[in-house]
BAGU-76167 format. One record per atom (N, C-alpha, C): atom name; x, y, z; residue number from 1; residue in three letters. Coordinates in nm, 3 decimals, decimal comma. Each point is the difference from the previous one (the first is absolute). Example, Ala and Ser with C-alpha at 12.3 -4.5 7.8 and 13.67 -1.06 7.14 Angstrom:
2
ATOM | atom | px | py | pz | nr | rest
ATOM | N | 1,319 | -0,569 | 0,780 | 1 | ALA
ATOM | CA | -0,089 | 0,119 | 0,000 | 1 | ALA
ATOM | C | 0,090 | 0,120 | 0,000 | 1 | ALA
ATOM | N | -0,035 | 0,105 | -0,072 | 2 | SER
ATOM | CA | 0,082 | 0,119 | 0,006 | 2 | SER
ATOM | C | -0,077 | 0,109 | 0,073 | 2 | SER
This chain:
139
ATOM | atom | px | py | pz | nr | rest
ATOM | N | 0,083 | -0,110 | -0,013 | 1 | MET
ATOM | CA | -0,069 | 0,118 | 0,009 | 1 | MET
ATOM | C | 0,098 | 0,117 | -0,003 | 1 | MET
ATOM | N | -0,050 | 0,145 | -0,074 | 2 | PHE
ATOM | CA | 0,079 | 0,077 | 0,008 | 2 | PHE
ATOM | C | -0,086 | 0,095 | 0,060 | 2 | PHE
ATOM | N | 0,078 | 0,065 | 0,095 | 3 | LYS
ATOM | CA | -0,088 | 0,114 | 0,063 | 3 | LYS
ATOM | C | 0,062 | 0,125 | -0,055 | 3 | LYS
ATOM | N | -0,126 | 0,069 | -0,028 | 4 | ALA
ATOM | CA | 0,017 | 0,140 | -0,031 | 4 | ALA
ATOM | C | 0,128 | 0,112 | 0,049 | 4 | ALA
ATOM | N | 0,038 | 0,068 | -0,044 | 5 | ARG
ATOM | CA | 0,068 | 0,091 | 0,064 | 5 | ARG
ATOM | C | -0,048 | 0,130 | 0,068 | 5 | ARG
ATOM | N | 0,037 | 0,035 | 0,089 | 6 | PRO
ATOM | CA | -0,065 | 0,110 | 0,052 | 6 | PRO
ATOM | C | 0,089 | 0,130 | -0,082 | 6 | PRO
ATOM | N | -0,125 | 0,114 | -0,049 | 7 | PRO
ATOM | CA | 0,025 | 0,122 | -0,038 | 7 | PRO
ATOM | C | 0,141 | 0,045 | 0,031 | 7 | PRO
ATOM | N | 0,076 | 0,060 | -0,085 | 8 | GLY
ATOM | CA | 0,141 | 0,054 | 0,037 | 8 | GLY
ATOM | C | 0,125 | -0,066 | -0,035 | 8 | GLY
ATOM | N | -0,035 | -0,131 | -0,016 | 9 | SER
ATOM | CA | 0,127 | -0,104 | 0,038 | 9 | SER
ATOM | C | 0,079 | -0,011 | -0,143 | 9 | SER
ATOM | N | -0,073 | 0,075 | -0,083 | 10 | GLU
ATOM | CA | 0,087 | -0,008 | -0,160 | 10 | GLU
ATOM | C | 0,051 | 0,163 | 0,010 | 10 | GLU
ATOM | N | -0,022 | 0,054 | 0,071 | 11 | GLU
ATOM | CA | 0,062 | 0,151 | 0,022 | 11 | GLU
ATOM | C | 0,150 | -0,031 | 0,068 | 11 | GLU
ATOM | N | -0,008 | -0,068 | 0,084 | 12 | ARG
ATOM | CA | 0,147 | -0,016 | 0,078 | 12 | ARG
ATOM | C | 0,077 | -0,079 | -0,137 | 12 | ARG
ATOM | N | -0,080 | -0,088 | -0,085 | 13 | PHE
ATOM | CA | 0,129 | -0,036 | -0,084 | 13 | PHE
ATOM | C | 0,027 | 0,081 | -0,124 | 13 | PHE
ATOM | N | -0,093 | 0,099 | -0,036 | 14 | VAL
ATOM | CA | 0,030 | 0,133 | -0,065 | 14 | VAL
ATOM | C | 0,123 | 0,080 | 0,042 | 14 | VAL
ATOM | N | -0,017 | 0,034 | 0,129 | 15 | LEU
ATOM | CA | 0,119 | 0,079 | 0,081 | 15 | LEU
ATOM | C | 0,127 | -0,060 | 0,011 | 15 | LEU
ATOM | N | -0,008 | -0,160 | 0,000 | 16 | THR
ATOM | CA | 0,159 | -0,056 | -0,013 | 16 | THR
ATOM | C | 0,068 | 0,027 | -0,098 | 16 | THR
ATOM | N | -0,048 | -0,020 | -0,132 | 17 | LEU
ATOM | CA | 0,026 | 0,026 | -0,091 | 17 | LEU
ATOM | C | 0,101 | 0,111 | -0,063 | 17 | LEU
ATOM | N | 0,145 | -0,023 | -0,080 | 18 | SER
ATOM | CA | 0,067 | 0,140 | 0,018 | 18 | SER
ATOM | C | -0,047 | 0,043 | -0,144 | 18 | SER
ATOM | N | 0,084 | 0,115 | -0,024 | 19 | ASP
ATOM | CA | -0,098 | 0,100 | -0,091 | 19 | ASP
ATOM | C | 0,017 | -0,027 | -0,126 | 19 | ASP
ATOM | N | 0,064 | -0,094 | -0,041 | 20 | ASP
ATOM | CA | 0,005 | -0,077 | -0,114 | 20 | ASP
ATOM | C | -0,142 | -0,044 | -0,060 | 20 | ASP
ATOM | N | -0,047 | -0,040 | 0,086 | 21 | PHE
ATOM | CA | -0,160 | -0,040 | -0,057 | 21 | PHE
ATOM | C | -0,064 | 0,109 | 0,026 | 21 | PHE
ATOM | N | -0,147 | 0,004 | -0,094 | 22 | LEU
ATOM | CA | -0,108 | 0,032 | -0,055 | 22 | LEU
ATOM | C | -0,100 | -0,047 | 0,069 | 22 | LEU
ATOM | N | -0,106 | 0,030 | 0,087 | 23 | VAL
ATOM | CA | -0,107 | -0,050 | 0,038 | 23 | VAL
ATOM | C | -0,100 | 0,063 | -0,032 | 23 | VAL
ATOM | N | -0,123 | -0,046 | -0,068 | 24 | ARG
ATOM | CA | -0,167 | 0,051 | -0,021 | 24 | ARG
ATOM | C | -0,069 | -0,081 | 0,058 | 24 | ARG
ATOM | N | -0,095 | 0,060 | 0,050 | 25 | ARG
ATOM | CA | -0,116 | -0,087 | 0,075 | 25 | ARG
ATOM | C | -0,118 | 0,017 | -0,102 | 25 | ARG
ATOM | N | -0,057 | -0,140 | -0,039 | 26 | CYS
ATOM | CA | -0,044 | 0,008 | -0,130 | 26 | CYS
ATOM | C | -0,155 | -0,083 | 0,032 | 26 | CYS
ATOM | N | -0,106 | 0,047 | 0,087 | 27 | PHE
ATOM | CA | -0,124 | -0,062 | 0,005 | 27 | PHE
ATOM | C | 0,068 | -0,054 | 0,198 | 27 | PHE
ATOM | N | -0,040 | -0,134 | -0,040 | 28 | ASP
ATOM | CA | 0,061 | -0,092 | 0,121 | 28 | ASP
ATOM | C | 0,122 | -0,050 | 0,009 | 28 | ASP
ATOM | N | 0,097 | 0,034 | -0,093 | 29 | HIS
ATOM | CA | 0,114 | -0,042 | -0,036 | 29 | HIS
ATOM | C | 0,125 | 0,086 | -0,031 | 29 | HIS
ATOM | N | 0,082 | -0,035 | 0,050 | 30 | TRP
ATOM | CA | 0,118 | 0,068 | -0,043 | 30 | TRP
ATOM | C | 0,105 | -0,010 | -0,135 | 30 | TRP
ATOM | N | 0,021 | 0,075 | -0,042 | 31 | VAL
ATOM | CA | 0,087 | 0,004 | -0,136 | 31 | VAL
ATOM | C | 0,155 | 0,022 | 0,027 | 31 | VAL
ATOM | N | 0,108 | -0,025 | -0,020 | 32 | VAL
ATOM | CA | 0,109 | -0,015 | 0,064 | 32 | VAL
ATOM | C | 0,109 | -0,029 | -0,094 | 32 | VAL
ATOM | N | 0,069 | 0,066 | -0,079 | 33 | VAL
ATOM | CA | 0,076 | 0,011 | -0,082 | 33 | VAL
ATOM | C | 0,169 | 0,077 | 0,054 | 33 | VAL
ATOM | N | 0,108 | -0,112 | -0,016 | 34 | GLY
ATOM | CA | 0,146 | 0,030 | 0,076 | 34 | GLY
ATOM | C | 0,056 | -0,077 | -0,088 | 34 | GLY
ATOM | N | 0,132 | -0,011 | 0,031 | 35 | PRO
ATOM | CA | 0,156 | -0,065 | -0,092 | 35 | PRO
ATOM | C | -0,055 | -0,158 | 0,008 | 35 | PRO
ATOM | N | -0,128 | -0,026 | 0,101 | 36 | SER
ATOM | CA | 0,026 | -0,163 | 0,025 | 36 | SER
ATOM | C | -0,117 | -0,039 | -0,086 | 36 | SER
ATOM | N | -0,092 | 0,134 | -0,080 | 37 | GLY
ATOM | CA | -0,112 | -0,047 | -0,085 | 37 | GLY
ATOM | C | -0,106 | 0,063 | 0,027 | 37 | GLY
ATOM | N | -0,111 | -0,069 | -0,034 | 38 | LEU
ATOM | CA | -0,121 | 0,089 | -0,017 | 38 | LEU
ATOM | C | -0,090 | -0,078 | 0,032 | 38 | LEU
ATOM | N | -0,041 | -0,002 | 0,142 | 39 | PHE
ATOM | CA | -0,123 | -0,083 | 0,063 | 39 | PHE
ATOM | C | -0,157 | 0,077 | 0,027 | 39 | PHE
ATOM | N | -0,092 | -0,070 | 0,007 | 40 | VAL
ATOM | CA | -0,143 | 0,002 | 0,046 | 40 | VAL
ATOM | C | -0,033 | -0,062 | 0,116 | 40 | VAL
ATOM | N | -0,002 | 0,064 | 0,129 | 41 | ILE
ATOM | CA | -0,001 | -0,060 | 0,112 | 41 | ILE
ATOM | C | -0,155 | 0,011 | 0,057 | 41 | ILE
ATOM | N | -0,058 | -0,082 | 0,022 | 42 | VAL
ATOM | CA | -0,149 | -0,012 | 0,080 | 42 | VAL
ATOM | C | 0,019 | -0,059 | 0,149 | 42 | VAL
ATOM | N | -0,062 | 0,034 | 0,056 | 43 | ARG
ATOM | CA | -0,054 | -0,069 | 0,169 | 43 | ARG
ATOM | C | -0,120 | -0,076 | -0,057 | 43 | ARG
ATOM | N | 0,036 | -0,161 | 0,111 | 44 | SER
ATOM | CA | -0,118 | -0,077 | -0,060 | 44 | SER
ATOM | C | -0,109 | 0,087 | 0,146 | 44 | SER
ATOM | N | -0,081 | -0,063 | -0,060 | 45 | ASP
ATOM | CA | -0,113 | 0,027 | 0,082 | 45 | ASP
ATOM | C | -0,066 | -0,131 | 0,050 | 45 | ASP
ATOM | N | 0,098 | -0,114 | -0,002 | 46 | GLY
ATOM | CA | -0,112 | -0,140 | 0,052 | 46 | GLY
ATOM | C | 0,051 | -0,115 | -0,086 | 46 | GLY
ATOM | N | -0,048 | 0,082 | -0,125 | 47 | ASP
ATOM | CA | -0,007 | -0,096 | -0,090 | 47 | ASP
ATOM | C | 0,120 | -0,001 | -0,123 | 47 | ASP
ATOM | N | 0,118 | -0,041 | 0,035 | 48 | ALA
ATOM | CA | 0,122 | -0,033 | -0,052 | 48 | ALA
ATOM | C | -0,013 | -0,014 | -0,152 | 48 | ALA
ATOM | N | -0,090 | -0,086 | -0,067 | 49 | ALA
ATOM | CA | 0,026 | -0,033 | -0,083 | 49 | ALA
ATOM | C | -0,093 | 0,099 | -0,110 | 49 | ALA
ATOM | N | -0,092 | 0,104 | 0,064 | 50 | ALA
ATOM | CA | -0,055 | 0,063 | -0,082 | 50 | ALA
ATOM | C | 0,103 | 0,125 | 0,017 | 50 | ALA
ATOM | N | 0,057 | 0,011 | 0,058 | 51 | CYS
ATOM | CA | 0,075 | 0,107 | 0,015 | 51 | CYS
ATOM | C | 0,108 | -0,015 | -0,068 | 51 | CYS
ATOM | N | 0,047 | -0,118 | 0,009 | 52 | ALA
ATOM | CA | 0,156 | 0,008 | -0,124 | 52 | ALA
ATOM | C | -0,080 | 0,007 | -0,133 | 52 | ALA
ATOM | N | -0,095 | -0,064 | -0,061 | 53 | GLN
ATOM | CA | -0,094 | 0,057 | -0,093 | 53 | GLN
ATOM | C | -0,021 | 0,104 | -0,066 | 53 | GLN
ATOM | N | -0,049 | 0,102 | 0,119 | 54 | ARG
ATOM | CA | 0,006 | 0,158 | -0,011 | 54 | ARG
ATOM | C | 0,137 | 0,078 | -0,005 | 54 | ARG
ATOM | N | 0,060 | -0,064 | 0,089 | 55 | ALA
ATOM | CA | 0,227 | 0,026 | -0,063 | 55 | ALA
ATOM | C | 0,040 | -0,014 | -0,122 | 55 | ALA
ATOM | N | -0,052 | -0,117 | -0,053 | 56 | VAL
ATOM | CA | 0,094 | -0,069 | -0,126 | 56 | VAL
ATOM | C | -0,100 | 0,118 | -0,115 | 56 | VAL
ATOM | N | -0,152 | 0,042 | 0,009 | 57 | ASP
ATOM | CA | -0,101 | 0,048 | -0,097 | 57 | ASP
ATOM | C | 0,100 | 0,194 | 0,021 | 57 | ASP
ATOM | N | -0,006 | 0,020 | 0,119 | 58 | HIS
ATOM | CA | 0,050 | 0,108 | -0,032 | 58 | HIS
ATOM | C | 0,141 | 0,021 | -0,018 | 58 | HIS
ATOM | N | 0,081 | -0,085 | 0,001 | 59 | ALA
ATOM | CA | 0,134 | 0,044 | -0,030 | 59 | ALA
ATOM | C | 0,012 | -0,019 | -0,181 | 59 | ALA
ATOM | N | -0,136 | -0,051 | -0,065 | 60 | HIS
ATOM | CA | 0,003 | -0,029 | -0,149 | 60 | HIS
ATOM | C | -0,042 | 0,153 | -0,031 | 60 | HIS
ATOM | N | -0,124 | 0,004 | 0,071 | 61 | VAL
ATOM | CA | -0,038 | 0,161 | -0,062 | 61 | VAL
ATOM | C | 0,105 | 0,113 | -0,017 | 61 | VAL
ATOM | N | 0,093 | -0,041 | 0,136 | 62 | LEU
ATOM | CA | 0,095 | 0,094 | 0,036 | 62 | LEU
ATOM | C | 0,121 | 0,025 | -0,118 | 62 | LEU
ATOM | N | 0,006 | -0,143 | -0,068 | 63 | ARG
ATOM | CA | 0,089 | -0,026 | -0,083 | 63 | ARG
ATOM | C | -0,046 | 0,049 | -0,131 | 63 | ARG
ATOM | N | -0,080 | -0,041 | -0,027 | 64 | SER
ATOM | CA | -0,109 | 0,066 | -0,137 | 64 | SER
ATOM | C | 0,015 | 0,082 | -0,009 | 64 | SER
ATOM | N | -0,030 | 0,104 | 0,096 | 65 | ARG
ATOM | CA | -0,002 | 0,150 | 0,014 | 65 | ARG
ATOM | C | 0,100 | 0,099 | -0,028 | 65 | ARG
ATOM | N | 0,104 | -0,067 | 0,080 | 66 | LEU
ATOM | CA | 0,201 | 0,061 | -0,046 | 66 | LEU
ATOM | C | 0,009 | -0,094 | -0,146 | 66 | LEU
ATOM | N | -0,065 | -0,078 | -0,015 | 67 | ALA
ATOM | CA | 0,054 | -0,015 | -0,162 | 67 | ALA
ATOM | C | -0,066 | 0,064 | -0,116 | 67 | ALA
ATOM | N | -0,114 | 0,085 | 0,037 | 68 | ASP
ATOM | CA | -0,073 | 0,068 | -0,099 | 68 | ASP
ATOM | C | 0,160 | 0,171 | -0,001 | 68 | ASP
ATOM | N | 0,038 | -0,007 | 0,065 | 69 | GLU
ATOM | CA | 0,092 | 0,108 | 0,019 | 69 | GLU
ATOM | C | 0,144 | -0,008 | 0,038 | 69 | GLU
ATOM | N | 0,063 | -0,107 | -0,039 | 70 | LEU
ATOM | CA | 0,138 | -0,031 | 0,031 | 70 | LEU
ATOM | C | -0,002 | -0,102 | -0,092 | 70 | LEU
ATOM | N | 0,175 | -0,003 | -0,100 | 71 | PRO
ATOM | CA | 0,032 | -0,115 | -0,047 | 71 | PRO
ATOM | C | 0,015 | -0,156 | 0,051 | 71 | PRO
ATOM | N | -0,001 | 0,036 | 0,132 | 72 | TRP
ATOM | CA | 0,056 | -0,106 | 0,101 | 72 | TRP
ATOM | C | -0,067 | -0,026 | 0,163 | 72 | TRP
ATOM | N | -0,027 | -0,088 | 0,009 | 73 | VAL
ATOM | CA | -0,060 | 0,013 | 0,213 | 73 | VAL
ATOM | C | 0,049 | -0,103 | 0,007 | 73 | VAL
ATOM | N | 0,037 | -0,014 | 0,103 | 74 | PRO
ATOM | CA | 0,048 | -0,147 | 0,072 | 74 | PRO
ATOM | C | -0,110 | -0,085 | 0,001 | 74 | PRO
ATOM | N | 0,026 | -0,122 | 0,067 | 75 | PHE
ATOM | CA | -0,097 | -0,058 | 0,028 | 75 | PHE
ATOM | C | -0,049 | 0,065 | 0,171 | 75 | PHE
ATOM | N | -0,125 | -0,023 | 0,028 | 76 | VAL
ATOM | CA | -0,065 | 0,065 | 0,099 | 76 | VAL
ATOM | C | -0,025 | -0,101 | 0,110 | 76 | VAL
ATOM | N | 0,046 | 0,007 | 0,079 | 77 | SER
ATOM | CA | 0,012 | -0,120 | 0,126 | 77 | SER
ATOM | C | -0,165 | 0,005 | 0,106 | 77 | SER
ATOM | N | -0,081 | -0,064 | 0,004 | 78 | ALA
ATOM | CA | -0,088 | -0,003 | 0,082 | 78 | ALA
ATOM | C | 0,013 | -0,055 | 0,121 | 78 | ALA
ATOM | N | -0,041 | 0,049 | 0,130 | 79 | VAL
ATOM | CA | 0,067 | -0,071 | 0,123 | 79 | VAL
ATOM | C | -0,183 | 0,020 | 0,096 | 79 | VAL
ATOM | N | 0,011 | -0,072 | 0,075 | 80 | VAL
ATOM | CA | -0,090 | 0,046 | 0,113 | 80 | VAL
ATOM | C | 0,062 | -0,022 | 0,095 | 80 | VAL
ATOM | N | -0,052 | 0,080 | 0,116 | 81 | VAL
ATOM | CA | 0,032 | -0,010 | 0,153 | 81 | VAL
ATOM | C | -0,096 | -0,049 | 0,065 | 81 | VAL
ATOM | N | 0,033 | -0,115 | 0,069 | 82 | ALA
ATOM | CA | -0,063 | -0,068 | 0,073 | 82 | ALA
ATOM | C | 0,093 | -0,077 | 0,144 | 82 | ALA
ATOM | N | -0,088 | -0,027 | 0,101 | 83 | ASP
ATOM | CA | 0,082 | -0,096 | 0,089 | 83 | ASP
ATOM | C | -0,001 | -0,122 | -0,077 | 83 | ASP
ATOM | N | 0,087 | -0,094 | 0,024 | 84 | GLY
ATOM | CA | 0,008 | -0,097 | -0,078 | 84 | GLY
ATOM | C | 0,093 | -0,046 | -0,077 | 84 | GLY
ATOM | N | 0,020 | -0,104 | -0,056 | 85 | ASP
ATOM | CA | 0,102 | -0,027 | -0,134 | 85 | ASP
ATOM | C | -0,106 | -0,121 | -0,085 | 85 | ASP
ATOM | N | -0,018 | 0,079 | -0,104 | 86 | ARG
ATOM | CA | -0,027 | -0,079 | -0,097 | 86 | ARG
ATOM | C | 0,041 | 0,022 | -0,122 | 86 | ARG
ATOM | N | 0,003 | -0,132 | -0,061 | 87 | HIS
ATOM | CA | 0,097 | -0,098 | -0,181 | 87 | HIS
ATOM | C | -0,070 | 0,004 | -0,061 | 87 | HIS
ATOM | N | -0,161 | 0,010 | -0,001 | 88 | ASP
ATOM | CA | -0,111 | -0,065 | -0,110 | 88 | ASP
ATOM | C | -0,047 | 0,124 | -0,065 | 88 | ASP
ATOM | N | 0,013 | 0,084 | 0,025 | 89 | LEU
ATOM | CA | -0,074 | 0,115 | -0,069 | 89 | LEU
ATOM | C | 0,107 | 0,062 | -0,105 | 89 | LEU
ATOM | N | -0,122 | 0,115 | -0,075 | 90 | ALA
ATOM | CA | 0,063 | 0,087 | -0,139 | 90 | ALA
ATOM | C | 0,113 | 0,065 | 0,026 | 90 | ALA
ATOM | N | 0,046 | 0,015 | 0,156 | 91 | CYS
ATOM | CA | 0,087 | 0,084 | 0,013 | 91 | CYS
ATOM | C | 0,058 | 0,006 | 0,154 | 91 | CYS
ATOM | N | 0,126 | 0,074 | 0,023 | 92 | PRO
ATOM | CA | 0,028 | -0,084 | 0,137 | 92 | PRO
ATOM | C | -0,070 | 0,135 | 0,097 | 92 | PRO
ATOM | N | 0,010 | -0,130 | 0,167 | 93 | VAL
ATOM | CA | -0,074 | 0,057 | 0,056 | 93 | VAL
ATOM | C | 0,122 | 0,041 | 0,112 | 93 | VAL
ATOM | N | -0,017 | 0,105 | 0,101 | 94 | VAL
ATOM | CA | 0,122 | 0,042 | 0,043 | 94 | VAL
ATOM | C | -0,069 | 0,071 | 0,147 | 94 | VAL
ATOM | N | 0,051 | 0,000 | 0,118 | 95 | ASP
ATOM | CA | -0,009 | 0,040 | 0,106 | 95 | ASP
ATOM | C | -0,023 | 0,164 | -0,015 | 95 | ASP
ATOM | N | -0,036 | 0,083 | 0,088 | 96 | ILE
ATOM | CA | 0,057 | 0,131 | -0,012 | 96 | ILE
ATOM | C | 0,116 | 0,033 | 0,040 | 96 | ILE
ATOM | N | 0,091 | -0,079 | 0,091 | 97 | ASP
ATOM | CA | 0,144 | 0,023 | 0,052 | 97 | ASP
ATOM | C | 0,073 | -0,055 | -0,110 | 97 | ASP
ATOM | N | -0,061 | -0,041 | -0,077 | 98 | GLU
ATOM | CA | 0,118 | -0,098 | -0,120 | 98 | GLU
ATOM | C | -0,012 | 0,113 | -0,146 | 98 | GLU
ATOM | N | -0,105 | 0,081 | 0,001 | 99 | LEU
ATOM | CA | -0,024 | 0,067 | -0,120 | 99 | LEU
ATOM | C | 0,117 | 0,070 | -0,029 | 99 | LEU
ATOM | N | 0,056 | 0,081 | 0,090 | 100 | THR
ATOM | CA | 0,151 | 0,127 | -0,038 | 100 | THR
ATOM | C | 0,068 | -0,078 | -0,071 | 100 | THR
ATOM | N | 0,127 | -0,128 | 0,100 | 101 | PRO
ATOM | CA | 0,038 | -0,056 | -0,088 | 101 | PRO
ATOM | C | -0,019 | -0,103 | -0,095 | 101 | PRO
ATOM | N | -0,133 | -0,067 | -0,023 | 102 | PHE
ATOM | CA | -0,079 | -0,020 | -0,167 | 102 | PHE
ATOM | C | 0,038 | 0,109 | -0,101 | 102 | PHE
ATOM | N | -0,031 | 0,112 | 0,049 | 103 | VAL
ATOM | CA | 0,014 | 0,166 | -0,111 | 103 | VAL
ATOM | C | 0,097 | 0,005 | -0,037 | 103 | VAL
ATOM | N | 0,068 | 0,049 | 0,107 | 104 | GLN
ATOM | CA | 0,093 | 0,073 | -0,003 | 104 | GLN
ATOM | C | 0,154 | -0,050 | -0,039 | 104 | GLN
ATOM | N | -0,011 | -0,127 | 0,046 | 105 | HIS
ATOM | CA | 0,152 | -0,102 | -0,019 | 105 | HIS
ATOM | C | -0,037 | -0,106 | -0,086 | 105 | HIS
ATOM | N | -0,094 | -0,036 | -0,075 | 106 | GLY
ATOM | CA | 0,067 | -0,064 | -0,117 | 106 | GLY
ATOM | C | 0,041 | -0,025 | -0,146 | 106 | GLY
ATOM | N | 0,109 | 0,136 | 0,038 | 107 | GLY
ATOM | CA | 0,112 | 0,058 | -0,082 | 107 | GLY
ATOM | C | -0,070 | 0,070 | -0,145 | 107 | GLY
ATOM | N | 0,147 | 0,082 | -0,030 | 108 | ARG
ATOM | CA | -0,070 | 0,040 | -0,126 | 108 | ARG
ATOM | C | -0,010 | -0,035 | -0,098 | 108 | ARG
ATOM | N | -0,153 | 0,032 | -0,028 | 109 | GLN
ATOM | CA | -0,068 | -0,046 | -0,127 | 109 | GLN
ATOM | C | -0,044 | 0,087 | -0,119 | 109 | GLN
ATOM | N | -0,004 | 0,151 | 0,039 | 110 | ILE
ATOM | CA | -0,009 | 0,092 | -0,101 | 110 | ILE
ATOM | C | 0,137 | 0,101 | 0,013 | 110 | ILE
ATOM | N | 0,029 | 0,047 | -0,120 | 111 | GLY
ATOM | CA | 0,104 | 0,078 | -0,007 | 111 | GLY
ATOM | C | -0,032 | 0,136 | -0,011 | 111 | GLY
ATOM | N | 0,097 | 0,106 | 0,028 | 112 | ASP
ATOM | CA | -0,040 | 0,123 | 0,069 | 112 | ASP
ATOM | C | -0,057 | 0,125 | -0,131 | 112 | ASP
ATOM | N | 0,004 | -0,057 | -0,109 | 113 | GLY
ATOM | CA | -0,063 | 0,075 | -0,109 | 113 | GLY
ATOM | C | -0,098 | -0,034 | -0,022 | 113 | GLY
ATOM | N | -0,040 | -0,139 | 0,060 | 114 | ALA
ATOM | CA | -0,149 | -0,070 | -0,020 | 114 | ALA
ATOM | C | -0,083 | 0,065 | 0,124 | 114 | ALA
ATOM | N | 0,059 | 0,002 | 0,127 | 115 | LEU
ATOM | CA | -0,067 | 0,022 | 0,099 | 115 | LEU
ATOM | C | -0,049 | 0,135 | 0,010 | 115 | LEU
ATOM | N | 0,093 | 0,109 | -0,056 | 116 | GLN
ATOM | CA | -0,047 | 0,146 | 0,001 | 116 | GLN
ATOM | C | -0,119 | -0,003 | -0,081 | 116 | GLN
ATOM | N | -0,011 | -0,043 | -0,086 | 117 | LEU
ATOM | CA | -0,153 | -0,035 | -0,155 | 117 | LEU
ATOM | C | -0,086 | -0,049 | 0,114 | 117 | LEU
ATOM | N | 0,014 | -0,094 | 0,090 | 118 | LEU
ATOM | CA | -0,123 | -0,075 | 0,044 | 118 | LEU
ATOM | C | -0,064 | 0,047 | 0,142 | 118 | LEU
ATOM | N | 0,123 | 0,106 | 0,031 | 119 | ARG
ATOM | CA | -0,065 | 0,080 | 0,133 | 119 | ARG
ATOM | C | -0,051 | 0,115 | -0,022 | 119 | ARG
ATOM | N | 0,047 | 0,026 | -0,188 | 120 | HIS
ATOM | CA | -0,057 | 0,124 | -0,062 | 120 | HIS
ATOM | C | -0,173 | -0,026 | -0,026 | 120 | HIS
ATOM | N | -0,032 | -0,131 | -0,034 | 121 | HIS
ATOM | CA | -0,067 | -0,001 | -0,079 | 121 | HIS
ATOM | C | -0,124 | -0,114 | 0,143 | 121 | HIS
ATOM | N | 0,050 | -0,051 | 0,069 | 122 | VAL
ATOM | CA | -0,076 | -0,082 | 0,081 | 122 | VAL
ATOM | C | -0,173 | 0,052 | 0,102 | 122 | VAL
ATOM | N | 0,105 | 0,139 | 0,026 | 123 | PRO
ATOM | CA | -0,145 | 0,080 | 0,081 | 123 | PRO
ATOM | C | -0,133 | 0,020 | -0,142 | 123 | PRO
ATOM | N | 0,049 | 0,055 | -0,115 | 124 | GLY
ATOM | CA | -0,068 | -0,002 | -0,077 | 124 | GLY
ATOM | C | -0,094 | -0,070 | -0,052 | 124 | GLY
ATOM | N | 0,023 | -0,152 | 0,002 | 125 | ALA
ATOM | CA | -0,038 | -0,102 | -0,044 | 125 | ALA
ATOM | C | -0,061 | -0,073 | 0,132 | 125 | ALA
ATOM | N | 0,046 | -0,007 | 0,140 | 126 | VAL
ATOM | CA | -0,134 | 0,039 | 0,095 | 126 | VAL
ATOM | C | -0,091 | 0,081 | 0,020 | 126 | VAL
ATOM | N | -0,038 | 0,101 | -0,021 | 127 | GLN
ATOM | CA | -0,071 | 0,109 | -0,029 | 127 | GLN
ATOM | C | -0,091 | -0,045 | -0,122 | 127 | GLN
ATOM | N | 0,030 | -0,030 | -0,092 | 128 | GLN
ATOM | CA | -0,079 | -0,041 | -0,144 | 128 | GLN
ATOM | C | -0,076 | -0,143 | 0,057 | 128 | GLN
ATOM | N | 0,076 | -0,091 | 0,053 | 129 | ILE
ATOM | CA | -0,062 | -0,121 | 0,061 | 129 | ILE
ATOM | C | -0,150 | 0,012 | 0,101 | 129 | ILE
ATOM | N | 0,057 | 0,107 | 0,126 | 130 | GLU
ATOM | CA | -0,147 | 0,054 | 0,054 | 130 | GLU
ATOM | C | -0,114 | 0,026 | -0,075 | 130 | GLU
ATOM | N | 0,089 | 0,126 | -0,075 | 131 | LEU
ATOM | CA | -0,124 | 0,037 | -0,106 | 131 | LEU
ATOM | C | -0,070 | -0,100 | -0,038 | 131 | LEU
ATOM | N | 0,030 | -0,092 | -0,094 | 132 | ASP
ATOM | CA | -0,030 | -0,056 | -0,076 | 132 | ASP
ATOM | C | -0,110 | -0,121 | 0,085 | 132 | ASP
ATOM | N | 0,033 | -0,039 | 0,097 | 133 | GLN
ATOM | CA | -0,024 | -0,070 | 0,130 | 133 | GLN
ATOM | C | -0,133 | 0,104 | 0,093 | 133 | GLN
ATOM | N | 0,020 | 0,080 | 0,017 | 134 | ASN
ATOM | CA | -0,145 | 0,055 | 0,028 | 134 | ASN
ATOM | C | -0,094 | 0,016 | -0,080 | 134 | ASN
ATOM | N | 0,047 | 0,053 | -0,155 | 135 | ALA
ATOM | CA | -0,107 | 0,010 | -0,099 | 135 | ALA
ATOM | C | -0,073 | -0,111 | -0,029 | 135 | ALA
ATOM | N | 0,067 | -0,136 | 0,037 | 136 | SER
ATOM | CA | -0,105 | -0,077 | -0,035 | 136 | SER
ATOM | C | -0,031 | -0,109 | 0,112 | 136 | SER
ATOM | N | 0,046 | 0,038 | 0,094 | 137 | GLY
ATOM | CA | -0,081 | -0,009 | 0,121 | 137 | GLY
ATOM | C | 0,090 | -0,137 | 0,075 | 137 | GLY
ATOM | N | 0,076 | -0,036 | -0,078 | 138 | ILE
ATOM | CA | 0,109 | -0,155 | 0,045 | 138 | ILE
ATOM | C | 0,092 | 0,053 | 0,096 | 138 | ILE
ATOM | N | 0,048 | -0,069 | 0,083 | 139 | ARG
ATOM | CA | 0,124 | -0,010 | 0,107 | 139 | ARG
ATOM | C | 0,075 | -0,116 | -0,011 | 139 | ARG
C-alpha cells in the first residue's frame, strides 16, 4: 500500500536541488530539467499504478510539446514519489528521501548547450500544456 505524502514534502526536494536545475510545477506534478536529465515527477495518491501511468502520459506530452520547438529533445523520465519500492510499474517509484539523489546524481545526460535550450523552452511548454488541459478540462 502506498501512502499519500503530506503537502509540502516535494518543496523540500525542490529546495535541495542545485542551481543547475530548473523546476516548474504543472498541475499536480513537477517538471525538472538539469544536467542529469528531464523529469516529470508525480506524487502517489495511493494508486501507484495509476500514478505511474499518469507520469508516463505527462512525460510523453511534455516531450511532444518540446519536440514542436526544438530539433532534439532528450528522453523524459517519469517518476512516482511514494512510500515503498515497486519494479512492476511503467516508471520508477522512489521515496521522497531518495528523490534528490535519483534526480541529481544520475550522471550528466544533457550537454550545456542543450541544457540552456531546454531551460529556455520548458517553462513555455509547461504553460502551454496547462492552457491546453484547462481548455479541455483534462488533467
